[in-house]
C-alpha positions as a Markdown table, in Angstrom:
| # | Residue | x | y | z |
|---|---|---|---|---|
| 1 | Unk | 4.0 | -5.4 | 8.6 |
| 2 | Unk | 7.7 | -5.4 | 8.0 |
| 3 | Unk | 7.0 | -5.3 | 4.2 |
| 4 | Unk | 4.9 | -2.2 | 4.8 |
| 5 | Unk | 7.7 | -0.6 | 6.9 |
| 6 | Unk | 10.2 | -1.4 | 4.1 |
| 7 | Unk | 7.9 | 0.2 | 1.5 |
| 8 | Unk | 7.5 | 3.3 | 3.7 |
| 9 | Unk | 11.3 | 3.5 | 4.3 |
| 10 | Unk | 12.0 | 3.1 | 0.5 |
| 11 | Unk | 9.4 | 5.8 | -0.5 |
| 12 | Unk | 10.7 | 8.2 | 2.2 |
| 13 | Unk | 14.2 | 7.7 | 0.8 |
| 14 | Unk | 13.0 | 8.6 | -2.7 |
| 15 | Unk | 11.2 | 11.7 | -1.4 |
| 16 | Unk | 14.5 | 12.7 | 0.2 |
| 17 | Unk | 16.4 | 12.1 | -3.1 |
| 18 | Unk | 13.8 | 14.1 | -5.1 |
| 19 | Unk | 14.0 | 17.0 | -2.6 |
| 20 | Unk | 17.8 | 16.9 | -2.8 |
| 21 | Unk | 17.4 | 17.1 | -6.6 |
| 22 | Unk | 14.9 | 19.9 | -6.4 |
| 23 | Unk | 17.2 | 21.9 | -4.2 |
| 24 | Unk | 20.1 | 21.2 | -6.5 |
| 25 | Unk | 18.2 | 22.4 | -9.5 |
| 26 | Unk | 17.0 | 25.5 | -7.6 |
| 27 | Unk | 20.6 | 26.3 | -6.7 |
| 28 | Unk | 21.7 | 25.8 | -10.3 |
| 29 | Unk | 19.0 | 28.1 | -11.6 |
| 30 | Unk | 20.1 | 30.8 | -9.2 |
| 31 | Unk | 23.7 | 30.4 | -10.1 |
| 32 | Unk | 23.8 | 30.2 | -13.8 |
| 33 | Unk | 23.8 | 33.3 | -16.0 |
| 34 | Unk | 22.3 | 31.4 | -18.9 |
| 35 | Unk | 18.6 | 32.1 | -19.5 |
| 36 | Unk | 18.3 | 28.8 | -21.4 |
| 37 | Unk | 19.8 | 26.7 | -18.6 |
| 38 | Unk | 17.9 | 28.6 | -15.9 |
| 39 | Unk | 14.7 | 27.6 | -17.8 |
| 40 | Unk | 15.8 | 24.0 | -18.0 |
| 41 | Unk | 16.7 | 23.8 | -14.3 |
| 42 | Unk | 13.4 | 25.4 | -13.2 |
| 43 | Unk | 11.4 | 22.9 | -15.3 |
| 44 | Unk | 13.2 | 20.1 | -13.3 |
| 45 | Unk | 12.4 | 21.9 | -10.0 |
| 46 | Unk | 8.7 | 21.6 | -11.0 |
| 47 | Unk | 9.1 | 18.0 | -12.1 |
| 48 | Unk | 10.8 | 16.9 | -8.8 |
| 49 | Unk | 8.1 | 18.7 | -6.8 |
| 50 | Unk | 5.4 | 16.8 | -8.7 |
| 51 | Unk | 7.2 | 13.5 | -8.3 |
| 52 | Unk | 7.5 | 14.2 | -4.6 |
| 53 | Unk | 3.8 | 14.7 | -4.2 |
| 54 | Unk | 3.0 | 11.5 | -6.1 |
| 55 | Unk | 5.3 | 9.5 | -3.7 |
| 56 | Unk | 3.8 | 11.2 | -0.7 |
| 57 | Unk | 0.3 | 10.0 | -1.8 |
| 58 | Unk | 1.6 | 6.4 | -2.0 |
| 59 | Unk | 3.2 | 6.9 | 1.5 |
| 60 | Unk | -0.2 | 7.8 | 2.9 |
| 61 | Unk | -1.7 | 4.6 | 1.3 |
| 62 | Unk | 0.9 | 2.6 | 3.3 |
| 63 | Unk | 0.3 | 4.4 | 6.5 |
| 64 | Unk | 3.4 | 6.6 | 6.3 |
| 65 | Unk | 4.1 | 10.3 | 5.7 |
| 66 | Unk | 7.0 | 12.4 | 4.8 |
| 67 | Unk | 7.4 | 15.8 | 6.2 |
| 68 | Unk | 10.7 | 16.3 | 4.6 |
| 69 | Unk | 10.7 | 19.3 | 2.3 |
| 70 | Unk | 14.4 | 19.9 | 2.4 |
| 71 | Unk | 16.1 | 16.8 | 1.1 |
| 72 | Unk | 17.8 | 14.2 | 3.1 |
| 73 | Unk | 21.0 | 13.2 | 4.8 |
| 74 | Unk | 21.5 | 10.0 | 2.9 |
| 75 | Unk | 25.2 | 9.5 | 3.0 |
| 76 | Unk | 26.8 | 9.4 | -0.4 |
| 77 | Unk | 23.8 | 10.9 | -2.2 |
| 78 | Unk | 23.7 | 13.9 | 0.2 |
| 79 | Unk | 27.5 | 14.3 | -0.3 |
| 80 | Unk | 26.8 | 14.3 | -4.0 |
| 81 | Unk | 24.5 | 17.3 | -3.7 |
| 82 | Unk | 26.9 | 19.0 | -1.4 |
| 83 | Unk | 29.5 | 18.6 | -4.2 |
| 84 | Unk | 27.0 | 20.1 | -6.6 |
| 85 | Unk | 26.5 | 23.1 | -4.4 |
| 86 | Unk | 30.2 | 23.6 | -4.3 |
| 87 | Unk | 30.4 | 23.4 | -8.1 |
| 88 | Unk | 27.8 | 26.3 | -8.2 |
| 89 | Unk | 30.2 | 28.6 | -6.4 |
| 90 | Unk | 32.4 | 28.5 | -9.5 |
| 91 | Unk | 29.5 | 29.8 | -11.6 |
| 92 | Unk | 30.8 | 27.8 | -14.5 |
| 93 | Unk | 28.0 | 26.1 | -16.3 |
| 94 | Unk | 30.1 | 23.1 | -17.3 |
| 95 | Unk | 30.9 | 22.5 | -13.7 |
| 96 | Unk | 27.3 | 22.9 | -12.6 |
| 97 | Unk | 26.1 | 20.5 | -15.4 |
| 98 | Unk | 28.7 | 17.9 | -14.5 |
| 99 | Unk | 27.7 | 18.0 | -10.8 |
| 100 | Unk | 24.0 | 17.7 | -11.7 |
| 101 | Unk | 24.9 | 14.6 | -13.9 |
| 102 | Unk | 26.4 | 13.0 | -10.8 |
| 103 | Unk | 23.3 | 13.7 | -8.7 |
| 104 | Unk | 21.0 | 12.3 | -11.4 |
| 105 | Unk | 23.0 | 9.1 | -11.8 |
| 106 | Unk | 22.8 | 8.6 | -8.0 |
| 107 | Unk | 19.0 | 9.1 | -8.1 |
| 108 | Unk | 18.7 | 6.6 | -10.9 |
| 109 | Unk | 20.7 | 4.0 | -9.0 |
| 110 | Unk | 18.3 | 4.4 | -6.0 |
| 111 | Unk | 15.3 | 3.9 | -8.3 |
| 112 | Unk | 17.0 | 0.9 | -9.9 |
| 113 | Unk | 17.5 | -0.6 | -6.5 |
| 114 | Unk | 13.8 | -0.4 | -5.7 |
| 115 | Unk | 12.7 | -1.5 | -9.2 |
| 116 | Unk | 14.8 | -4.6 | -8.7 |
| 117 | Unk | 12.1 | -5.7 | -6.1 |
| 118 | Unk | 8.9 | -5.5 | -8.1 |
| 119 | Unk | 7.0 | -7.7 | -5.6 |
| 120 | Unk | 7.7 | -5.2 | -2.7 |
| 121 | Unk | 6.6 | -2.2 | -4.8 |
| 122 | Unk | 3.9 | -3.8 | -6.9 |
| 123 | Unk | 1.2 | -1.2 | -6.2 |
| 124 | Unk | 3.4 | 1.7 | -7.4 |
| 125 | Unk | 5.9 | 0.0 | -9.7 |
| 126 | Unk | 4.5 | 1.9 | -12.7 |
| 127 | Unk | 4.9 | 5.2 | -10.9 |
| 128 | Unk | 8.6 | 4.3 | -10.0 |
| 129 | Unk | 9.3 | 3.3 | -13.6 |
| 130 | Unk | 7.7 | 6.6 | -14.9 |
| 131 | Unk | 9.6 | 8.7 | -12.5 |
| 132 | Unk | 12.9 | 6.9 | -13.2 |
| 133 | Unk | 12.3 | 7.5 | -16.9 |
| 134 | Unk | 11.7 | 11.2 | -16.2 |
| 135 | Unk | 15.0 | 11.4 | -14.3 |
| 136 | Unk | 16.8 | 9.5 | -17.1 |
| 137 | Unk | 15.4 | 11.9 | -19.7 |
| 138 | Unk | 16.6 | 14.9 | -17.5 |
| 139 | Unk | 20.0 | 13.3 | -17.3 |
| 140 | Unk | 20.2 | 13.0 | -21.1 |
| 141 | Unk | 19.2 | 16.6 | -21.5 |
| 142 | Unk | 21.8 | 17.7 | -19.0 |
| 143 | Unk | 24.5 | 15.6 | -20.6 |
| 144 | Unk | 23.6 | 17.1 | -24.0 |
| 145 | Unk | 24.0 | 20.7 | -22.7 |
| 146 | Unk | 27.2 | 19.6 | -20.9 |
| 147 | Unk | 28.7 | 18.1 | -24.1 |
| 148 | Unk | 27.7 | 21.1 | -26.1 |
| 149 | Unk | 29.5 | 23.4 | -23.6 |
| 150 | Unk | 32.6 | 21.2 | -23.6 |
| 151 | Unk | 32.8 | 21.3 | -27.4 |
| 152 | Unk | 32.5 | 25.1 | -27.4 |
| 153 | Unk | 35.3 | 25.4 | -24.9 |
| 154 | Unk | 37.7 | 23.2 | -26.8 |
């Protein structure tokens, strides 16, 4: 039973992280004046919503549910997204992208922590790996845009 509670807690934590990321990308899309970046950010809003639904399905399989649609209060990760929201007030795309990078790295760390326990998460390990890969690819794209902007501004 404790293992099931651990799984439920872990999956709820990921749902919170994904919702935080979705909110961060929504804020970024509303803040930027770049049509290109707005499109990129909105694609990741949709990705995070899909990832959340997948995890909620696994939560149900383990007897849990997540009613969290607004992200979580997960200490350092939550503070990261608060920092991101503060970066949005500057309306500078480079600051927004840098803040998103920080949030994505924190999300990857959480996935890595769960993937380090494959026995606990055996029935959804492929899902976690796929979602982590999606977040890593998002981070790579955000880093590419950020580097491009920094090179332009030099």
